[in-house]
Rosetta silent file (secondary structure, phi, psi, omega in degrees, C-alpha in Angstrom):
SEQUENCE: MIDKIVNQVKGQLTGELQSKFNLDAGKANRSVDLAKDNLTEGLKKEAVDGDFGGIMDLLQGKKAVGDNPVVNSMISNYVGDLTSKLGIPDQMAKQVGPFVVSFLMQKFAGQVTGDGLSKLDIIGLLGGGVKDKVTKGLGDKLGGLFK
SCORE:     score description
SCORE:     0.000 S_00000001
   1 L     0.000  -38.750  178.979  -61.898  -36.744   35.900 S_00000001
   2 H   -60.903  -44.291  178.671  -62.108  -40.443   36.690 S_00000001
   3 H   -58.662  -43.356 -178.518  -58.342  -40.721   36.229 S_00000001
   4 H   -61.499  -46.573 -178.750  -57.800  -37.765   38.547 S_00000001
   5 H   -65.319  -44.521  179.953  -59.990  -39.196   41.300 S_00000001
   6 H   -62.252  -42.321  179.214  -58.462  -42.670   41.042 S_00000001
   7 H   -63.053  -33.657  179.452  -54.969  -41.200   41.165 S_00000001
   8 H   -67.769  -34.223 -174.295  -55.909  -39.220   44.294 S_00000001
   9 H  -108.608    2.018 -173.738  -57.104  -42.310   46.185 S_00000001
  10 H   -59.015  -44.679  179.987  -54.933  -45.006   44.606 S_00000001
  11 H   -61.000  -45.443  178.991  -52.444  -45.177   47.474 S_00000001
  12 H   -63.076  -46.550 -177.180  -55.190  -45.442   50.069 S_00000001
  13 H   -67.506  -40.822  177.277  -57.124  -48.038   48.082 S_00000001
  14 H   -60.591  -43.452  177.764  -54.022  -50.095   47.288 S_00000001
  15 H   -61.350  -41.512  179.120  -53.153  -50.123   50.999 S_00000001
  16 H   -66.684  -37.751  177.699  -56.650  -51.271   51.922 S_00000001
  17 H   -64.591  -36.657  178.536  -56.510  -54.068   49.350 S_00000001
  18 H   -69.122  -43.103 -176.018  -53.226  -55.226   50.825 S_00000001
  19 H   -79.720  -40.651 -175.941  -54.459  -55.145   54.412 S_00000001
  20 H   -81.900  -32.240 -173.028  -58.059  -56.353   53.984 S_00000001
  21 H  -120.159    4.372  179.668  -57.564  -58.906   51.219 S_00000001
  22 L    55.333   34.834  174.644  -53.860  -59.773   51.539 S_00000001
  23 L   -79.557  142.615  175.203  -53.121  -58.824   47.945 S_00000001
  24 L   -71.200  163.411 -173.979  -49.474  -58.204   47.176 S_00000001
  25 H   -56.963  -41.388 -178.937  -48.561  -54.632   46.214 S_00000001
  26 H   -63.868  -47.458 -179.880  -48.344  -55.392   42.487 S_00000001
  27 H   -68.227  -37.668  178.449  -51.752  -57.060   42.252 S_00000001
  28 H   -62.016  -44.681  179.563  -53.340  -54.420   44.467 S_00000001
  29 H   -63.593  -46.869 -179.372  -51.976  -51.668   42.223 S_00000001
  30 H   -67.880  -31.708  179.234  -53.048  -53.408   39.006 S_00000001
  31 H   -67.550  -33.350  176.594  -56.490  -54.165   40.441 S_00000001
  32 H   -68.053  -40.457  177.013  -57.081  -50.440   41.009 S_00000001
  33 H   -62.197  -42.181  177.702  -56.089  -49.752   37.391 S_00000001
  34 H   -63.579  -38.675  178.760  -58.515  -52.442   36.196 S_00000001
  35 H   -63.594  -42.192  178.079  -61.261  -50.923   38.339 S_00000001
  36 H   -59.206  -45.441  179.787  -60.638  -47.509   36.780 S_00000001
  37 H   -62.373  -44.260 -179.968  -60.931  -49.035   33.305 S_00000001
  38 H   -65.332  -40.590  178.585  -64.145  -50.884   34.208 S_00000001
  39 H   -63.316  -47.495 -179.684  -65.660  -47.796   35.810 S_00000001
  40 H   -60.967  -50.287 -178.110  -64.814  -45.624   32.815 S_00000001
  41 H   -65.466  -39.119  179.438  -66.112  -48.103   30.257 S_00000001
  42 H   -63.162  -44.810  179.177  -69.266  -48.845   32.261 S_00000001
  43 H   -68.660  -38.123  176.945  -70.197  -45.172   32.578 S_00000001
  44 H   -62.050  -44.484 -179.186  -69.376  -44.515   28.919 S_00000001
  45 H   -60.516  -44.956  179.898  -71.576  -47.406   27.832 S_00000001
  46 H   -63.792  -39.815  179.090  -74.484  -46.138   29.906 S_00000001
  47 H   -64.485  -45.160 -179.847  -74.053  -42.613   28.533 S_00000001
  48 H   -64.418  -36.773  178.302  -73.940  -43.857   24.940 S_00000001
  49 H   -74.460   -9.310  176.825  -77.019  -46.012   25.610 S_00000001
  50 L    87.014   15.877 -178.939  -78.768  -42.884   26.911 S_00000001
  51 L   -88.909   64.065  179.678  -79.261  -43.984   30.527 S_00000001
  52 H   -72.588  -30.150  178.224  -78.606  -40.590   32.070 S_00000001
  53 H   -60.387  -45.468  178.810  -81.277  -41.126   34.686 S_00000001
  54 H   -64.615  -42.263  179.362  -79.411  -44.131   36.067 S_00000001
  55 H   -64.974  -46.240 -177.716  -76.076  -42.329   35.966 S_00000001
  56 H   -66.924  -39.959  176.469  -77.446  -39.193   37.610 S_00000001
  57 H   -58.062  -43.073 -179.622  -79.282  -41.188   40.320 S_00000001
  58 H   -64.720  -49.448 -174.775  -76.042  -42.927   41.105 S_00000001
  59 H   -72.531  -23.767  178.825  -73.908  -39.799   41.107 S_00000001
  60 L   -95.067    4.712  176.730  -76.384  -37.759   43.112 S_00000001
  61 L    74.277   18.669 -179.521  -76.735  -40.462   45.760 S_00000001
  62 L   -77.304  -20.260  177.316  -80.412  -41.124   45.004 S_00000001
  63 L  -129.900  141.610  176.319  -79.721  -44.851   44.799 S_00000001
  64 L   -65.247  146.485 -177.332  -77.335  -46.881   46.880 S_00000001
  65 H   -53.625  -44.449 -177.461  -74.281  -48.019   44.952 S_00000001
  66 H   -72.659  -14.996 -179.846  -75.164  -51.696   45.430 S_00000001
  67 H   -94.610    3.076 -175.906  -78.759  -51.159   44.249 S_00000001
  68 L   -98.649  122.974 -178.839  -77.751  -49.701   40.916 S_00000001
  69 H   -62.194  -30.296  177.339  -77.775  -52.054   37.896 S_00000001
  70 H   -61.913  -47.109 -179.253  -75.043  -49.988   36.216 S_00000001
  71 H   -67.318  -41.672  179.446  -72.723  -50.558   39.160 S_00000001
  72 H   -60.428  -37.499  176.626  -73.654  -54.227   39.442 S_00000001
  73 H   -66.074  -42.725  178.166  -72.706  -54.695   35.789 S_00000001
  74 H   -62.345  -41.802  179.617  -69.378  -52.927   36.361 S_00000001
  75 H   -62.284  -44.969 -179.754  -68.687  -55.115   39.397 S_00000001
  76 H   -60.015  -46.053  178.230  -69.446  -58.271   37.444 S_00000001
  77 H   -63.633  -40.284 -178.854  -67.090  -57.261   34.621 S_00000001
  78 H   -65.920  -43.036  178.072  -64.429  -56.234   37.114 S_00000001
  79 H   -59.497  -42.844  176.909  -64.614  -59.536   39.010 S_00000001
  80 H   -60.078  -41.834  178.813  -64.117  -61.335   35.691 S_00000001
  81 H   -67.215  -38.317  179.169  -61.076  -59.184   34.921 S_00000001
  82 H   -60.481  -40.911 -178.840  -59.596  -59.785   38.368 S_00000001
  83 H   -77.529  -43.685 -174.695  -59.703  -63.536   37.848 S_00000001
  84 H   -79.108  -36.945 -174.996  -58.753  -63.665   34.168 S_00000001
  85 H   -94.631  -28.483 -177.215  -56.151  -60.870   34.008 S_00000001
  86 H  -113.805   -8.126  178.848  -54.640  -60.968   37.502 S_00000001
  87 L    71.198   23.018  177.933  -55.230  -64.583   38.514 S_00000001
  88 L   -77.190  131.693 -179.803  -57.048  -63.622   41.704 S_00000001
  89 L   -55.580  145.273 -175.710  -59.144  -66.558   42.941 S_00000001
  90 H   -52.493  -46.431 -178.552  -62.861  -66.248   42.184 S_00000001
  91 H   -60.873  -41.660  179.047  -63.943  -66.162   45.841 S_00000001
  92 H   -70.422  -41.246  179.824  -61.534  -63.351   46.639 S_00000001
  93 H   -59.898  -36.079  179.552  -62.400  -61.457   43.449 S_00000001
  94 H   -69.959  -16.588  174.009  -66.079  -61.559   44.449 S_00000001
  95 H   -92.822  -41.610 -178.615  -65.135  -59.754   47.669 S_00000001
  96 H   -66.360  -43.486 -175.515  -62.624  -57.338   46.157 S_00000001
  97 H   -52.452  -59.392 -179.307  -64.886  -56.328   43.251 S_00000001
  98 H   -62.374  -35.978 -179.950  -67.771  -54.784   45.179 S_00000001
  99 H   -61.609  -51.468 -175.403  -65.403  -53.189   47.694 S_00000001
 100 H   -68.523  -47.278 -177.787  -63.260  -51.415   45.079 S_00000001
 101 H   -64.258  -42.943  178.073  -66.043  -50.361   42.708 S_00000001
 102 H   -62.180  -43.606  178.760  -68.204  -49.050   45.575 S_00000001
 103 H   -57.585  -50.136 -177.652  -65.234  -47.180   47.040 S_00000001
 104 H   -68.283  -39.262  179.439  -64.426  -45.500   43.709 S_00000001
 105 H   -64.428  -37.193  177.813  -68.061  -44.738   42.855 S_00000001
 106 H   -64.734  -40.849  178.015  -68.535  -43.004   46.204 S_00000001
 107 H   -65.003  -44.528 -179.427  -65.452  -40.866   45.567 S_00000001
 108 H   -64.306  -45.720  179.851  -66.593  -40.073   42.030 S_00000001
 109 H   -61.376  -41.531  178.474  -70.157  -39.294   43.164 S_00000001
 110 H   -61.354  -40.559  179.619  -68.871  -37.009   45.901 S_00000001
 111 H   -67.984  -45.310 -178.408  -66.775  -35.070   43.418 S_00000001
 112 H   -65.821  -45.561 -179.903  -69.573  -34.779   40.837 S_00000001
 113 H   -64.640  -41.567  179.686  -72.185  -33.777   43.419 S_00000001
 114 H   -63.669  -33.461 -179.850  -69.798  -31.317   45.033 S_00000001
 115 H   -86.924   -8.456  178.512  -69.082  -29.671   41.691 S_00000001
 116 L    61.326   47.767 -175.700  -72.804  -29.543   40.749 S_00000001
 117 L   -82.253  146.945  177.645  -72.272  -30.993   37.298 S_00000001
 118 L   -92.032  178.051  177.444  -75.006  -31.368   34.690 S_00000001
 119 H   -59.275  -42.951 -179.886  -75.608  -34.249   32.295 S_00000001
 120 H   -65.659  -36.918  176.397  -73.618  -32.482   29.572 S_00000001
 121 H   -61.839  -42.153 -179.108  -70.746  -31.904   31.989 S_00000001
 122 H   -65.817  -40.652  176.504  -70.705  -35.614   32.815 S_00000001
 123 H   -58.382  -43.664  178.955  -70.675  -36.533   29.126 S_00000001
 124 H   -63.813  -37.358 -179.507  -67.661  -34.261   28.708 S_00000001
 125 H   -66.617  -31.399 -178.725  -65.915  -35.805   31.711 S_00000001
 126 H   -72.634  -23.629  173.808  -66.250  -39.290   30.257 S_00000001
 127 L    57.196 -159.756  174.808  -64.330  -38.150   27.185 S_00000001
 128 L    59.759   33.681  178.010  -63.287  -40.543   24.462 S_00000001
 129 L    75.980   12.800 -177.891  -65.811  -39.314   21.878 S_00000001
 130 H   -61.672  -40.717 -178.242  -68.760  -40.060   24.156 S_00000001
 131 H   -59.088  -45.255  179.096  -70.449  -36.752   23.283 S_00000001
 132 H   -63.723  -42.367 -179.672  -70.372  -37.555   19.556 S_00000001
 133 H   -64.952  -40.259 -178.830  -71.625  -41.105   20.153 S_00000001
 134 H   -66.078  -48.513 -177.902  -74.433  -39.888   22.409 S_00000001
 135 H   -66.286  -36.927  176.191  -75.649  -37.213   20.008 S_00000001
 136 H   -64.917  -44.730  179.531  -75.412  -39.622   17.047 S_00000001
 137 H   -61.183  -41.787  178.361  -77.275  -42.290   19.017 S_00000001
 138 H   -67.044  -40.246  177.936  -80.008  -39.844   19.978 S_00000001
 139 H   -61.998  -42.732  178.122  -80.266  -38.623   16.396 S_00000001
 140 H   -63.546  -42.021 -179.197  -80.607  -42.179   15.145 S_00000001
 141 H   -68.172  -27.313 -179.379  -83.253  -42.954   17.769 S_00000001
 142 L   -97.882   21.924  174.152  -85.198  -39.839   16.826 S_00000001
 143 L    69.642   31.782  177.007  -85.250  -40.691   13.122 S_00000001
 144 L    76.811   17.904 -177.520  -82.470  -38.354   12.050 S_00000001
 145 L   -55.545  -33.427 -175.043  -84.191  -35.279   13.452 S_00000001
 146 L   -96.229   11.486 -178.545  -80.830  -33.647   14.268 S_00000001
 147 L   -87.685    0.000    0.000  -79.138  -34.295   10.912 S_00000001
């Protein structure tokens, strides 16, 4: 689902990066791909760690994007990737990072809220074996109760 949403808004977001931050088309395009990767990995990590409350608050709009520690962590990782992988200067990356991650999280939250998805639905959307990792992690935390 994250891939689908990013693909739907990629042209718009790439254009905004070019106009607002003067990124060339190639870097703007690659920065959106990096944001998608950071968003996916950040949400997967939170799901595996069992922080569904934080994820659901974010996706249901109960907390502002900038006030959410999950998002702040994703932004920090993304800013690092922008500088190390794309060579974007640190000062610019610190402006691009929050803009792109907030933009994508709002789109993702709107889609999830609009579809009325549950926690299990969100785990399924994150894919990549997250469901198995979450259930194993919960089983381990509960002393093997589910084995």
